[in-house]
Each structure stands twice: as structure tokens, then as C-alpha cells.
C-alpha positions in Angstrom: 136.3 -2.0 87.3 139.6 -2.1 89.2 139.0 -0.2 92.7 142.8 1.4 92.1 141.7 2.6 88.9 138.5 4.5 90.2 140.2 6.0 93.1 142.8 7.5 90.6 140.1 8.6 88.1 137.9 10.2 90.9 141.2 11.6 92.5 141.9 13.1 89.1 138.5 14.5 88.8 138.6 15.9 92.2 142.1 17.5 91.6 140.8 19.2 88.4 137.5 20.5 89.7 139.5 21.9 92.7 142.1 23.6 90.6 139.3 25.0 88.5 137.4 26.3 91.3 140.6 27.8 93.2 141.5 29.6 89.8 137.8 30.8 89.2 137.3 32.2 92.6 139.9 35.0 92.6 139.1 36.1 89.1 135.6 36.8 89.5 136.5 40.5 90.3 138.9 40.9 87.6 136.4 39.4 85.1 133.8 41.8 86.0 136.2 44.7 85.7 137.2 43.4 82.2 133.2 43.0 81.1 132.6 46.6 82.3 135.6 47.8 80.2 134.4 45.8 77.4 130.9 47.0 77.6 132.4 50.6 77.5 134.5 50.1 74.6 131.9 48.1 72.6 133.6 44.9 72.5 131.6 41.9 72.2 131.2 39.4 75.2 131.8 35.8 75.2 128.6 34.1 74.3 129.9 30.5 75.2 129.1 29.4 78.7 131.8 26.6 78.8 134.5 29.0 77.2 133.4 31.2 80.2 134.0 28.6 82.7 137.2 27.5 81.4 138.8 31.0 80.9 140.9 31.1 84.2 142.1 27.3 83.6 143.2 28.2 80.0 144.9 31.3 81.1 147.0 29.3 83.7 147.9 26.6 81.1 148.5 29.2 78.3 152.2 30.0 79.4 153.1 26.5 79.2 152.1 26.2 75.4 153.4 29.4 74.3 156.8 27.8 73.5 155.2 25.8 70.6 155.3 27.9 67.6 153.2 26.4 64.9 153.1 29.7 62.8 150.7 28.4 60.2 148.4 26.7 62.8 148.6 29.7 64.9 147.8 31.9 62.0 144.9 30.1 60.9 143.6 29.9 64.6 143.9 33.5 65.1 142.0 34.2 61.9 139.1 31.8 63.1 139.1 33.4 66.8 138.7 36.8 65.1 135.9 35.4 63.2 134.4 34.2 66.0 134.1 37.6 67.8 136.8 36.2 70.6 139.6 38.4 69.6 139.4 40.1 73.1 138.7 36.5 75.1 140.8 33.8 73.7 144.3 33.9 72.4 146.1 31.2 70.3 147.8 30.0 73.6 144.6 29.5 75.3 143.0 27.8 72.4 146.0 25.3 72.6 145.3 24.9 76.4 141.9 24.4 75.4 142.7 21.5 73.4 144.9 20.0 76.0 142.3 20.1 78.7 140.0 18.1 76.6 142.5 15.7 75.5 143.1 14.9 79.2 139.6 15.0 80.5 137.8 13.4 77.7 139.6 10.1 77.7 139.3 10.1 81.4 135.6 10.7 81.7 134.8 8.1 79.3 137.0 5.5 81.0 135.1 6.1 84.2 131.7 5.4 82.2 132.7 2.7 79.6 134.5 -0.3 80.1 136.2 -0.5 76.7 137.7 3.0 76.8 140.2 1.8 79.3 142.4 0.0 77.0 145.6 2.2 76.3 145.0 2.2 72.4 141.5 3.5 72.9 142.8 6.1 75.4 145.2 7.3 72.8 142.4 7.6 70.0 139.9 9.3 72.5 142.6 11.8 73.5 143.3 12.7 69.9 139.4 12.6 69.1 138.8 15.1 72.1 141.5 17.3 71.1 140.0 18.2 67.9 136.8 19.1 69.5 137.7 22.7 70.3 138.4 23.1 66.7 134.6 22.1 65.7 133.1 24.3 68.6 135.3 27.1 67.4 134.1 26.6 63.4 130.6 26.3 64.8 131.1 29.8 66.4 132.3 31.2 63.5 129.4 29.7 61.2 126.7 30.9 63.6 128.2 34.5 63.9 128.7 34.6 60.0 125.0 33.7 59.6 123.8 36.5 62.2 125.8 38.8 60.1 124.3 38.1 57.1 120.9 38.2 58.5 121.5 41.9 59.9 123.3 43.3 57.1 120.3 44.2 54.9 118.6 45.9 57.5 121.8 48.0 58.7 122.5 49.0 55.1 119.0 50.4 54.7 119.3 52.2 57.9 122.8 53.5 56.9 121.4 54.7 53.5 118.5 56.5 55.2 120.8 58.3 57.6 123.4 59.2 54.6 120.7 60.4 52.4 119.4 62.6 55.2 122.6 64.6 55.2 124.7 62.8 57.4 128.2 61.8 56.3 129.4 58.3 56.5 130.9 57.8 59.8 128.1 59.9 61.3 125.8 57.4 59.8 127.8 54.4 61.0 127.6 55.9 64.3 123.6 56.0 64.1 123.3 52.6 62.8 125.7 51.4 65.9 123.5 53.5 68.5 120.2 53.0 66.8 120.4 49.6 65.0 120.1 46.3 66.6 122.8 44.7 68.6 124.7 41.8 67.4 127.9 40.6 65.8 127.4 43.0 62.8 127.1 46.1 65.0 130.2 45.1 67.0 132.2 44.9 63.6 130.7 48.2 62.7 131.7 50.0 66.1 134.9 48.6 65.6 135.3 49.8 62.0 133.9 53.3 63.3 136.9 53.6 65.9 139.5 52.6 63.4 138.4 55.7 61.0 138.4 57.9 64.3 142.0 56.5 65.3 143.1 57.6 61.7 142.7 54.5 59.5 141.3 55.7 55.9 138.0 54.6 55.0 139.2 51.9 52.3 141.6 50.3 54.9 138.7 50.1 57.5 136.4 48.5 54.8 139.0 45.8 54.0 139.5 44.8 57.9 135.7 44.5 58.0 135.5 42.4 55.1 138.5 40.3 56.3 137.3 40.0 60.1 133.7 39.0 59.0 134.7 36.3 56.4 131.2 36.7 54.7 131.0 37.0 50.9 128.3 39.9 51.2 130.2 41.8 53.4 133.3 41.6 51.2 131.2 42.5 48.1 129.7 45.5 49.9 133.0 46.7 51.2 134.6 46.4 47.6 131.8 48.5 46.1 132.4 51.3 48.7 136.0 51.0 48.3 135.5 51.4 44.5 133.2 54.2 45.0 135.5 56.1 47.2 138.3 55.6 44.9 136.1 57.0 41.8 134.6 59.9 43.9 131.1 58.7 43.5 128.3 59.8 45.7 128.3 57.6 48.6 124.4 57.9 49.0 123.7 56.6 45.5 126.1 53.3 45.9 124.4 52.7 49.2 120.9 53.0 47.9 122.0 50.4 44.9 123.4 48.1 47.5 120.5 48.4 49.7 118.2 47.2 47.0 120.5 44.8 46.0 120.9 43.1 49.6 116.9 43.2 49.8 116.7 41.4 46.5 119.5 38.7 47.9 117.5 38.3 51.0 114.3 37.3 49.4 116.3 35.2 47.1 117.7 33.3 50.2 114.3 33.0 52.0 112.9 31.4 48.7 116.0 28.9 48.6 115.5 28.1 52.2 111.9 27.4 51.7 112.4 25.2 48.6 115.4 23.2 50.6 112.9 22.7 53.6 110.2 21.2 51.4 112.8 18.8 50.2 114.2 18.1 53.8 110.4 17.3 55.0 110.4 14.4 52.6 112.9 12.5 54.4 111.0 11.8 57.6 107.6 11.5 55.5 109.2 8.4 53.6 110.9 7.0 56.7 108.3 7.4 59.2 104.7 9.0 57.9 104.4 6.6 55.0 105.2 3.4 56.4 102.7 4.2 59.3 100.0 5.1 56.6 100.6 1.9 55.0 100.4 0.0 58.0 97.3 1.4 58.7 95.5 0.8 55.4 97.2 -2.4 54.5 97.4 -4.1 58.0 93.9 -5.0 58.3 93.6 -6.5 54.9 96.7 -8.6 55.3 95.1 -9.8 58.8 91.9 -10.5 57.3 93.8 -12.6 54.6 96.0 -14.6 57.1 93.3 -15.5 59.4 90.9 -16.2 56.3 93.6 -18.6 54.7 94.1 -20.0 58.3 
């Protein structure tokens, strides 16, 4: 390892860390104020510690990448950012800055640890690979949030059905679900939908926005049924009761599928690890007796 390379590598890491600390320290008070504002307005907080730590650095780099248009890519990432619940925490410019930071620091860290990562071609390949890491992280955030929405949807629809059948209208029922129901991504989306309705958005438009933001087939189906009922003038309580029964049945079906899938997954470690060990214990003494008996 070249001493000059080590000096440059550690100097770069020290400069990056110092810049991050310098940007982070004055940002504490502003972030605390924004967190209080988000809590007051019902906005979802950033759950990723890595993203929380990198936010000041990303906001500092974002103006430098704002002139890169990329309309299709930006529209796709904006939709994913909204699906991950990061509308108020991460812009598309900050996401591009996130990719640049990973593309720079990732190869540098690999070069310090591994000798093979110092070749120029390997540095370029690692930079490209690390630049795609934020895309995978964002996709994983979206998937985890969608799973949480699917898990919480049947209970929230049950609660909404009960309060509507008790005499409240749809908006008041949503308010009770947001206040009394479990917190999570679905509660945040319902709270945003309720604010849209209070600001003058029609129920159908708010439901369409809810389905588009969540990106979950179950929410899309639920929104479509309510929009159709609103258009035909059907009783919202009856429709909610039918949807509640349907979602409860679908939840049991998902549980059964998960159990069947788990039983098939268990076969993999059974065949690879447990069965060879059992065969070794059973056949091993016989083979040893046969070998030493022949000897």
C-alpha cells in the first residue's frame, strides 16, 4: 500500500467527515423545529437513521445537481419518494446528491480496505455499483411501507365501518380512524387524505390520490369501490361493510399462503443441513465399522 495513497485516502475521509459535522451542527435547531411542525401537521418522520444523518450534506449538494433535468427519471423517483413516505424529507435533487455521495465515498472506502479496489477500472465499476445503492434502498423503503399499509388496512376499514354505521359521516369517520386507530403509514396517508378533503378536494379525487400515493392494489381496489359508490349514490355504510368482510377474508388467505410458503422454505435448510447431519450420525458408525473391519 502506497503511503501517499493512504495519506490522500485518510485526508479525504477526514475532510468529508469534518464537512458533514460542520453542516450537521448548525442544522440541529432547524431540524428540531421542522420535526415539531411535521408532528403538528401529521407528517411522517424519516425512519432511516442513515438518511437522517446525511440530510444536511444532501441539502448542501442538491443545488449543484438541480440543473440535470432527466424528466423521466425524476418523475419515477418522485413517485418512489412519495411511496416511501419521504415527500417532506427528500427531494429528487437530494436523491441525486445521495447517489453522488455513495459513488464517491463507496469506492474510496473499498480502496482503503481491499487492494484490488485500487485499480482505475475497478474504481469506476465500484462507483457505478455504489451509485445504484440508493435506488435499492429507496425501493426497499417503498416495499416495507406498502407491506405495513396492507397489514393495517383491514383493521382501519373495520374501524371506519363501525364509526360510519354508528352515525358519523365519512370525513368524521376518517378523523376517528386517524385519532383512535394505530399509527403508521396508513394513518399518515388517511390523515393527508382528510386534509385534502377539508381543503376542498372532492372525496373521489382524494381517494384517487390516496391510491396513487400508496401504490398498493388493495388500496386501489378499496378506493375504486368507494368512488363508484359515491358516483352511484349508494350507502357508504353498506359498501364499507362489504369491503370490510372482503378484506378480512383476503387477510386470512394471505396468512394461509404465507404458512404454505414457510413450510416449503423450511425444506431448504432441512435438505442442506439437517438431513446430511442425520445421515452422518446414522451411517457414520456403520461406515467406520466397515472400513476398520476391512482393514
